[in-house]
MMTF fields as JSON, N, C-alpha, C and O atoms, coordinates in Angstrom:
{
  "mmtfVersion": "1.0.0",
  "mmtfProducer": "UNKNOWN",
  "numBonds": 359,
  "numAtoms": 360,
  "numGroups": 90,
  "numChains": 1,
  "numModels": 1,
  "chainsPerModel": [1],
  "groupsPerChain": [90],
  "chainIdList": ["A"],
  "bondAtomList": [4, 2, 8, 6, 12, 10, 16, 14, 20, 18, 24, 22, 28, 26, 32, 30, 36, 34, 40, 38, 44, 42, 48, 46, 52, 50, 56, 54, 60, 58, 64, 62, 68, 66, 72, 70, 76, 74, 80, 78, 84, 82, 88, 86, 92, 90, 96, 94, 100, 98, 104, 102, 108, 106, 112, 110, 116, 114, 120, 118, 124, 122, 128, 126, 132, 130, 136, 134, 140, 138, 144, 142, 148, 146, 152, 150, 156, 154, 160, 158, 164, 162, 168, 166, 172, 170, 176, 174, 180, 178, 184, 182, 188, 186, 192, 190, 196, 194, 200, 198, 204, 202, 208, 206, 212, 210, 216, 214, 220, 218, 224, 222, 228, 226, 232, 230, 236, 234, 240, 238, 244, 242, 248, 246, 252, 250, 256, 254, 260, 258, 264, 262, 268, 266, 272, 270, 276, 274, 280, 278, 284, 282, 288, 286, 292, 290, 296, 294, 300, 298, 304, 302, 308, 306, 312, 310, 316, 314, 320, 318, 324, 322, 328, 326, 332, 330, 336, 334, 340, 338, 344, 342, 348, 346, 352, 350, 356, 354],
  "bondOrderList": [1, 1, 1, 1, 1, 1, 1, 1, 1, 1, 1, 1, 1, 1, 1, 1, 1, 1, 1, 1, 1, 1, 1, 1, 1, 1, 1, 1, 1, 1, 1, 1, 1, 1, 1, 1, 1, 1, 1, 1, 1, 1, 1, 1, 1, 1, 1, 1, 1, 1, 1, 1, 1, 1, 1, 1, 1, 1, 1, 1, 1, 1, 1, 1, 1, 1, 1, 1, 1, 1, 1, 1, 1, 1, 1, 1, 1, 1, 1, 1, 1, 1, 1, 1, 1, 1, 1, 1, 1],
  "groupList": [{"groupName": "MET", "atomNameList": ["N", "CA", "C", "O"], "elementList": ["N", "C", "C", "O"], "formalChargeList": [0, 0, 0, 0], "bondAtomList": [1, 0, 2, 1, 3, 2], "bondOrderList": [1, 1, 2], "singleLetterCode": "M", "chemCompType": "L-PEPTIDE LINKING"}, {"groupName": "ASN", "atomNameList": ["N", "CA", "C", "O"], "elementList": ["N", "C", "C", "O"], "formalChargeList": [0, 0, 0, 0], "bondAtomList": [1, 0, 2, 1, 3, 2], "bondOrderList": [1, 1, 2], "singleLetterCode": "N", "chemCompType": "L-PEPTIDE LINKING"}, {"groupName": "LEU", "atomNameList": ["N", "CA", "C", "O"], "elementList": ["N", "C", "C", "O"], "formalChargeList": [0, 0, 0, 0], "bondAtomList": [1, 0, 2, 1, 3, 2], "bondOrderList": [1, 1, 2], "singleLetterCode": "L", "chemCompType": "L-PEPTIDE LINKING"}, {"groupName": "LYS", "atomNameList": ["N", "CA", "C", "O"], "elementList": ["N", "C", "C", "O"], "formalChargeList": [0, 0, 0, 0], "bondAtomList": [1, 0, 2, 1, 3, 2], "bondOrderList": [1, 1, 2], "singleLetterCode": "K", "chemCompType": "L-PEPTIDE LINKING"}, {"groupName": "THR", "atomNameList": ["N", "CA", "C", "O"], "elementList": ["N", "C", "C", "O"], "formalChargeList": [0, 0, 0, 0], "bondAtomList": [1, 0, 2, 1, 3, 2], "bondOrderList": [1, 1, 2], "singleLetterCode": "T", "chemCompType": "L-PEPTIDE LINKING"}, {"groupName": "ILE", "atomNameList": ["N", "CA", "C", "O"], "elementList": ["N", "C", "C", "O"], "formalChargeList": [0, 0, 0, 0], "bondAtomList": [1, 0, 2, 1, 3, 2], "bondOrderList": [1, 1, 2], "singleLetterCode": "I", "chemCompType": "L-PEPTIDE LINKING"}, {"groupName": "GLN", "atomNameList": ["N", "CA", "C", "O"], "elementList": ["N", "C", "C", "O"], "formalChargeList": [0, 0, 0, 0], "bondAtomList": [1, 0, 2, 1, 3, 2], "bondOrderList": [1, 1, 2], "singleLetterCode": "Q", "chemCompType": "L-PEPTIDE LINKING"}, {"groupName": "GLU", "atomNameList": ["N", "CA", "C", "O"], "elementList": ["N", "C", "C", "O"], "formalChargeList": [0, 0, 0, 0], "bondAtomList": [1, 0, 2, 1, 3, 2], "bondOrderList": [1, 1, 2], "singleLetterCode": "E", "chemCompType": "L-PEPTIDE LINKING"}, {"groupName": "TYR", "atomNameList": ["N", "CA", "C", "O"], "elementList": ["N", "C", "C", "O"], "formalChargeList": [0, 0, 0, 0], "bondAtomList": [1, 0, 2, 1, 3, 2], "bondOrderList": [1, 1, 2], "singleLetterCode": "Y", "chemCompType": "L-PEPTIDE LINKING"}, {"groupName": "TRP", "atomNameList": ["N", "CA", "C", "O"], "elementList": ["N", "C", "C", "O"], "formalChargeList": [0, 0, 0, 0], "bondAtomList": [1, 0, 2, 1, 3, 2], "bondOrderList": [1, 1, 2], "singleLetterCode": "W", "chemCompType": "L-PEPTIDE LINKING"}, {"groupName": "ARG", "atomNameList": ["N", "CA", "C", "O"], "elementList": ["N", "C", "C", "O"], "formalChargeList": [0, 0, 0, 0], "bondAtomList": [1, 0, 2, 1, 3, 2], "bondOrderList": [1, 1, 2], "singleLetterCode": "R", "chemCompType": "L-PEPTIDE LINKING"}, {"groupName": "ALA", "atomNameList": ["N", "CA", "C", "O"], "elementList": ["N", "C", "C", "O"], "formalChargeList": [0, 0, 0, 0], "bondAtomList": [1, 0, 2, 1, 3, 2], "bondOrderList": [1, 1, 2], "singleLetterCode": "A", "chemCompType": "L-PEPTIDE LINKING"}, {"groupName": "GLY", "atomNameList": ["N", "CA", "C", "O"], "elementList": ["N", "C", "C", "O"], "formalChargeList": [0, 0, 0, 0], "bondAtomList": [1, 0, 2, 1, 3, 2], "bondOrderList": [1, 1, 2], "singleLetterCode": "G", "chemCompType": "PEPTIDE LINKING"}, {"groupName": "ASP", "atomNameList": ["N", "CA", "C", "O"], "elementList": ["N", "C", "C", "O"], "formalChargeList": [0, 0, 0, 0], "bondAtomList": [1, 0, 2, 1, 3, 2], "bondOrderList": [1, 1, 2], "singleLetterCode": "D", "chemCompType": "L-PEPTIDE LINKING"}, {"groupName": "SER", "atomNameList": ["N", "CA", "C", "O"], "elementList": ["N", "C", "C", "O"], "formalChargeList": [0, 0, 0, 0], "bondAtomList": [1, 0, 2, 1, 3, 2], "bondOrderList": [1, 1, 2], "singleLetterCode": "S", "chemCompType": "L-PEPTIDE LINKING"}, {"groupName": "HIS", "atomNameList": ["N", "CA", "C", "O"], "elementList": ["N", "C", "C", "O"], "formalChargeList": [0, 0, 0, 0], "bondAtomList": [1, 0, 2, 1, 3, 2], "bondOrderList": [1, 1, 2], "singleLetterCode": "H", "chemCompType": "L-PEPTIDE LINKING"}, {"groupName": "PHE", "atomNameList": ["N", "CA", "C", "O"], "elementList": ["N", "C", "C", "O"], "formalChargeList": [0, 0, 0, 0], "bondAtomList": [1, 0, 2, 1, 3, 2], "bondOrderList": [1, 1, 2], "singleLetterCode": "F", "chemCompType": "L-PEPTIDE LINKING"}, {"groupName": "VAL", "atomNameList": ["N", "CA", "C", "O"], "elementList": ["N", "C", "C", "O"], "formalChargeList": [0, 0, 0, 0], "bondAtomList": [1, 0, 2, 1, 3, 2], "bondOrderList": [1, 1, 2], "singleLetterCode": "V", "chemCompType": "L-PEPTIDE LINKING"}, {"groupName": "CYS", "atomNameList": ["N", "CA", "C", "O"], "elementList": ["N", "C", "C", "O"], "formalChargeList": [0, 0, 0, 0], "bondAtomList": [1, 0, 2, 1, 3, 2], "bondOrderList": [1, 1, 2], "singleLetterCode": "C", "chemCompType": "L-PEPTIDE LINKING"}, {"groupName": "PRO", "atomNameList": ["N", "CA", "C", "O"], "elementList": ["N", "C", "C", "O"], "formalChargeList": [0, 0, 0, 0], "bondAtomList": [1, 0, 2, 1, 3, 2], "bondOrderList": [1, 1, 2], "singleLetterCode": "P", "chemCompType": "L-PEPTIDE LINKING"}],
  "groupTypeList": [0, 1, 2, 3, 4, 5, 6, 1, 7, 8, 9, 1, 2, 10, 4, 11, 8, 12, 13, 10, 13, 13, 8, 5, 3, 14, 13, 12, 7, 15, 4, 2, 1, 13, 12, 12, 3, 9, 3, 9, 0, 1, 16, 17, 7, 10, 12, 1, 10, 17, 1, 6, 15, 2, 16, 6, 7, 15, 18, 19, 4, 2, 4, 3, 2, 0, 1, 6, 1, 17, 12, 6, 13, 2, 0, 4, 12, 4, 19, 16, 14, 8, 4, 16, 16, 14, 4, 0, 14, 19],
  "groupIdList": [1, 2, 3, 4, 5, 6, 7, 8, 9, 10, 11, 12, 13, 14, 15, 16, 17, 18, 19, 20, 21, 22, 23, 24, 25, 26, 27, 28, 29, 30, 31, 32, 33, 34, 35, 36, 37, 38, 39, 40, 41, 42, 43, 44, 45, 46, 47, 48, 49, 50, 51, 52, 53, 54, 55, 56, 57, 58, 59, 60, 61, 62, 63, 64, 65, 66, 67, 68, 69, 70, 71, 72, 73, 74, 75, 76, 77, 78, 79, 80, 81, 82, 83, 84, 85, 86, 87, 88, 89, 90],
  "secStructList": [7, 7, 2, 2, 2, 2, 2, 2, 2, 2, 2, 2, 2, 2, 2, 2, 2, 6, 6, 7, 7, 1, 7, 7, 7, 7, 6, 6, 6, 6, 7, 7, 6, 6, 1, 7, 3, 3, 3, 3, 3, 3, 3, 3, 3, 6, 6, 3, 3, 7, 1, 2, 2, 2, 2, 2, 2, 2, 7, 2, 2, 2, 2, 2, 2, 2, 2, 2, 2, 2, 6, 6, 6, 6, 6, 6, 6, 7, 1, 1, 7, 7, 3, 3, 3, 3, 3, 3, 3, 7],
  "xCoordList": [132.91, 133.961, 133.011, 133.284, 132.042, 131.469, 130.37, 129.992, 130.003, 128.885, 128.526, 127.472, 129.574, 129.374, 129.186, 128.337, 129.956, 129.803, 128.654, 128.1, 127.759, 126.768, 125.738, 124.944, 125.755, 124.512, 124.582, 123.605, 125.961, 126.089, 125.46, 124.777, 125.615, 125.165, 123.642, 123.009, 123.013, 121.378, 121.017, 119.903, 121.551, 121.093, 121.15, 120.322, 122.016, 122.395, 121.314, 120.36, 121.159, 119.958, 118.291, 117.369, 118.341, 116.928, 116.819, 115.739, 117.835, 117.75, 117.164, 116.282, 117.989, 117.782, 116.327, 115.78, 115.963, 114.288, 113.219, 112.149, 113.751, 112.651, 111.275, 111.284, 110.114, 109.012, 108.528, 107.567, 109.47, 108.952, 108.982, 109.585, 108.164, 107.992, 108.007, 107.418, 108.692, 108.493, 107.56, 107.289, 107.017, 106.187, 104.785, 104.218, 104.241, 102.664, 101.527, 101.222, 101.171, 100.449, 98.845, 98.326, 98.289, 97.187, 96.057, 96.665, 94.642, 94.195, 94.234, 94.023, 94.564, 94.962, 96.179, 96.528, 96.791, 98.28, 99.483, 99.848, 100.019, 101.518, 100.817, 101.376, 100.038, 99.533, 99.866, 99.933, 100.059, 100.919, 99.383, 98.703, 99.212, 98.213, 98.231, 97.289, 99.409, 99.81, 100.328, 101.065, 99.965, 100.184, 101.495, 101.6, 102.358, 103.873, 103.837, 102.883, 104.971, 105.166, 105.938, 106.793, 105.775, 106.934, 107.038, 106.056, 108.398, 108.94, 109.967, 110.81, 109.538, 110.719, 111.356, 110.717, 112.946, 113.456, 114.139, 115.045, 113.607, 114.382, 115.224, 115.235, 115.972, 117.025, 116.557, 116.609, 116.078, 115.325, 113.937, 113.587, 113.137, 111.531, 111.241, 111.815, 110.308, 109.689, 110.559, 110.08, 111.813, 112.951, 113.653, 114.549, 113.433, 114.049, 114.854, 114.547, 116.021, 116.957, 115.962, 115.349, 115.868, 115.342, 116.217, 117.04, 116.093, 116.722, 118.392, 119.08, 118.678, 120.27, 121.004, 122.062, 120.45, 121.486, 121.588, 122.582, 120.352, 120.195, 120.988, 121.617, 121.199, 121.601, 123.656, 124.658, 123.553, 125.233, 125.593, 126.613, 124.764, 125.088, 125.159, 126.285, 124.151, 124.331, 124.574, 124.157, 125.124, 125.409, 126.353, 125.967, 127.437, 128.439, 129.022, 129.173, 129.363, 129.938, 128.895, 129.044, 127.97, 126.703, 126.363, 126.128, 126.467, 126.096, 127.394, 127.231, 128.726, 129.856, 129.788, 130.026, 129.345, 129.568, 128.592, 128.949, 127.491, 126.273, 126.595, 126.433, 127.138, 127.565, 128.744, 128.652, 129.8, 130.977, 130.31, 130.58, 129.551, 129.201, 128.191, 128.336, 127.147, 126.247, 125.882, 124.961, 126.544, 126.533, 125.283, 124.33, 125.449, 124.456, 123.122, 122.129, 123.034, 121.652, 121.308, 120.163, 121.496, 120.953, 119.759, 119.415, 118.537, 117.251, 116.606, 115.448, 117.119, 116.571, 115.556, 115.524, 115.103, 114.14, 113.178, 112.969, 112.587, 111.583, 110.729, 111.285, 109.188, 108.531, 108.203, 107.495, 108.858, 108.528, 109.859, 110.092, 110.682, 112.267, 112.4, 112.086, 112.823, 112.95, 114.348, 114.789, 115.049, 116.276, 115.989, 115.957, 115.673, 115.173, 115.847, 116.085, 115.995, 115.848, 114.444, 113.801, 114.124, 112.963, 112.769, 113.351, 112.005, 112.321, 110.819, 109.798, 110.874, 109.776, 109.716, 110.765, 108.906, 109.251, 108.168, 107.051, 108.514, 107.46, 106.422, 105.51],
  "yCoordList": [-1.208, -0.846, 0.105, 1.278, -0.555, -0.139, 0.992, 1.759, 1.032, 1.613, 3.02, 3.211, 4.078, 5.497, 5.421, 6.164, 4.529, 4.332, 4.091, 4.799, 2.985, 2.579, 3.107, 2.98, 4.127, 5.252, 6.378, 7.128, 6.727, 7.827, 7.252, 7.976, 6.014, 5.238, 5.425, 6.023, 4.852, 4.936, 6.313, 6.483, 7.271, 8.56, 8.86, 9.691, 8.337, 8.717, 7.959, 8.613, 6.547, 5.912, 6.701, 6.674, 7.178, 7.577, 8.911, 9.235, 9.626, 10.764, 10.465, 11.039, 9.411, 9.198, 8.407, 8.249, 7.999, 7.578, 8.423, 8.277, 9.6, 10.931, 9.893, 8.943, 10.556, 9.97, 8.515, 8.037, 7.896, 6.438, 5.63, 5.839, 4.673, 3.256, 2.135, 2.091, 1.152, -0.243, -1.093, -2.202, -0.604, -1.665, -1.258, -0.294, -1.99, -1.822, -2.552, -3.689, -0.965, -2.079, -1.695, -0.636, -2.872, -3.411, -2.202, -1.302, -2.123, -0.957, -1.551, -2.711, -0.418, -0.451, -1.231, -1.164, -1.999, -2.481, -1.596, -0.873, -1.583, -0.894, 0.966, 1.844, 1.145, 2.298, 3.183, 2.486, 4.272, 4.971, 5.937, 6.59, 5.693, 6.228, 8.089, 8.875, 8.274, 10.034, 10.478, 11.463, 9.739, 10.791, 10.316, 10.525, 9.834, 9.346, 8.549, 8.202, 8.454, 7.871, 6.478, 6.492, 5.128, 4.012, 3.848, 3.682, 3.881, 3.509, 2.445, 2.249, 1.571, 0.676, 0.823, 1.253, 0.52, 0.531, -0.814, -1.123, -1.622, -3.126, -3.506, -3.193, -4.215, -4.901, -6.158, -6.48, -6.942, -8.344, -8.272, -8.005, -8.595, -8.333, -9.826, -10.408, -10.504, -11.49, -12.929, -13.777, -12.823, -13.714, -13.251, -13.961, -12.293, -11.338, -9.998, -8.966, -10.432, -9.051, -7.878, -8.262, -6.727, -5.749, -4.606, -4.654, -3.346, -2.129, -1.962, -1.218, -3.231, -3.368, -2.329, -1.976, -1.85, -0.502, 0.646, 1.313, 0.64, 1.76, 1.279, 2.241, 0.37, -0.267, -0.264, 0.062, -0.603, -0.801, 0.898, 1.424, 1.411, 3.164, 3.705, 4.08, 3.959, 4.777, 3.721, 4.248, 2.458, 2.066, 0.794, -0.374, 1.147, 0.142, -0.777, -1.981, -0.11, -0.789, -2.003, -3.221, -1.341, -2.169, -3.641, -4.808, -2.952, -4.111, -5.008, -6.221, -4.51, -5.292, -6.395, -7.566, -5.821, -6.622, -7.867, -8.981, -7.583, -8.425, -9.562, -10.727, -9.113, -10.036, -10.982, -12.185, -10.51, -10.96, -12.114, -13.297, -11.766, -12.342, -13.478, -14.662, -12.911, -13.98, -14.403, -15.194, -13.922, -14.297, -13.82, -13.209, -14.238, -13.632, -14.343, -13.877, -15.4, -15.972, -15.07, -14.829, -14.418, -13.634, -13.314, -12.185, -14.466, -14.384, -14.611, -14.221, -15.086, -15.41, -16.756, -17.793, -16.536, -17.791, -18.259, -19.472, -17.508, -17.865, -16.581, -15.533, -16.685, -15.52, -14.703, -13.697, -15.283, -14.516, -13.854, -13.55, -13.693, -13.234, -11.614, -11.106, -10.97, -9.463, -9.07, -9.7, -8.099, -7.207, -6.093, -6.019, -4.805, -3.619, -2.683, -3.125, -1.429, -0.557, 0.044, 0.495, -0.001, 0.428, 1.724, 1.897, 2.592, 4.321, 4.35, 4.056, 4.708, 5.487, 6.738, 7.17, 7.646, 9.044, 9.597, 9.08, 10.662, 11.126, 11.676, 12.07],
  "zCoordList": [4.682, 4.004, 2.776, 2.519, 2.209, 1.09, 1.401, 0.516, 2.391, 3.086, 2.466, 1.858, 2.687, 2.2, 0.635, 0.141, -0.235, -1.867, -2.023, -2.864, -1.293, -1.452, -1.684, -2.617, -0.226, -0.015, -0.85, -0.875, -1.814, -2.663, -3.823, -4.547, -4.082, -5.404, -5.282, -6.153, -4.079, -3.973, -4.004, -4.499, -3.665, -3.906, -5.273, -5.645, -6.241, -7.659, -8.022, -8.442, -7.976, -8.291, -8.145, -8.961, -7.18, -6.707, -7.493, -7.986, -7.605, -8.452, -10.096, -10.736, -10.421, -11.85, -12.252, -13.344, -10.931, -10.975, -11.045, -11.635, -10.171, -10.056, -9.487, -8.704, -10.273, -9.533, -9.516, -8.912, -10.365, -10.89, -9.561, -8.509, -9.936, -8.769, -9.562, -10.643, -9.061, -9.841, -9.212, -9.672, -8.115, -7.38, -7.824, -7.311, -8.769, -8.99, -7.492, -7.132, -6.943, -5.812, -5.948, -6.301, -5.562, -5.473, -4.686, -4.107, -4.628, -4.174, -2.647, -2.293, -1.855, -0.455, 0.141, 1.32, -0.859, -0.531, -0.29, -1.216, 0.654, 1.261, 1.292, 0.634, 1.834, 2.009, 3.22, 4.232, 3.418, 4.545, 4.855, 4.063, 6.333, 6.839, 6.992, 7.086, 6.97, 7.065, 5.836, 5.807, 4.616, 3.441, 2.922, 1.714, 3.378, 2.995, 1.46, 0.763, 1.313, 0.129, 0.278, 1.163, -0.514, -0.361, -1.64, -2.365, -2.104, -3.44, -3.279, -2.403, -4.795, -5.004, -6.001, -6.962, -6.222, -7.239, -7.242, -6.467, -8.22, -8.509, -9.401, -10.592, -8.809, -9.622, -10.039, -11.226, -9.116, -9.563, -9.014, -7.864, -10.18, -9.977, -10.218, -11.139, -9.361, -9.536, -10.294, -11.047, -9.831, -10.291, -11.366, -11.824, -11.803, -13.413, -13.107, -12.51, -13.761, -13.412, -14.258, -15.254, -13.89, -14.426, -14.204, -13.29, -15.13, -14.598, -14.312, -13.614, -15.379, -15.178, -15.52, -14.999, -16.385, -17.386, -15.994, -15.707, -15.312, -14.337, -13.204, -12.763, -12.636, -11.434, -12.041, -11.404, -12.982, -13.545, -13.661, -13.217, -14.19, -14.309, -13.321, -12.994, -12.513, -11.288, -9.87, -8.839, -9.698, -8.521, -9.262, -9.228, -9.823, -10.087, -9.116, -9.318, -7.982, -6.733, -6.461, -6.558, -6.149, -5.521, -6.622, -6.309, -8.041, -9.155, -8.994, -9.129, -8.707, -8.661, -7.764, -8.063, -6.296, -5.373, -5.307, -4.923, -5.671, -5.915, -6.681, -6.316, -7.951, -9.066, -8.556, -8.797, -7.891, -7.271, -6.34, -6.546, -5.451, -4.023, -4.299, -3.995, -4.925, -5.322, -6.658, -6.864, -7.504, -8.875, -9.679, -9.193, -11.147, -11.974, -11.787, -12.347, -11.064, -10.494, -9.664, -10.048, -8.811, -7.83, -7.655, -8.005, -6.906, -6.684, -8.08, -8.229, -8.905, -10.219, -10.441, -9.779, -11.092, -11.489, -10.365, -10.327, -9.479, -8.794, -9.063, -9.393, -8.899, -9.091, -7.908, -7.946, -6.669, -5.436, -4.899, -3.729, -5.996, -5.655, -5.898, -6.975, -4.952, -5.239, -4.695, -3.734, -5.234, -4.763, -5.267, -6.495, -4.38, -4.72, -3.228, -2.104, -3.709, -2.548, -2.441, -3.389, -1.389, -0.679, 0.088, 1.16, -0.411, 0.141, 0.784, 0.162, 1.975, 2.715, 2.769, 3.248, 2.479, 2.623, 3.707, 3.737, 4.602, 5.321, 4.809, 5.535]
}
């Protein structure tokens, strides 16, 4: 029902992020052999909500759905919890 809206919100967020990437990679971690790029846009990082203003501004429907269906404690409080958009480019 909300698929097209969330897809549009993703593109709005991706445009707002530009070249920024929230995931700090260790040497050799998540590398692509063909020269492509892998980019993360975090909403929850290591159990903490981050970039809330960007998600609320560019992904209001997705943010509302997550808050309504999962609540403010979505994936929070644990160092291994993440909620994000992950983009792999050719």
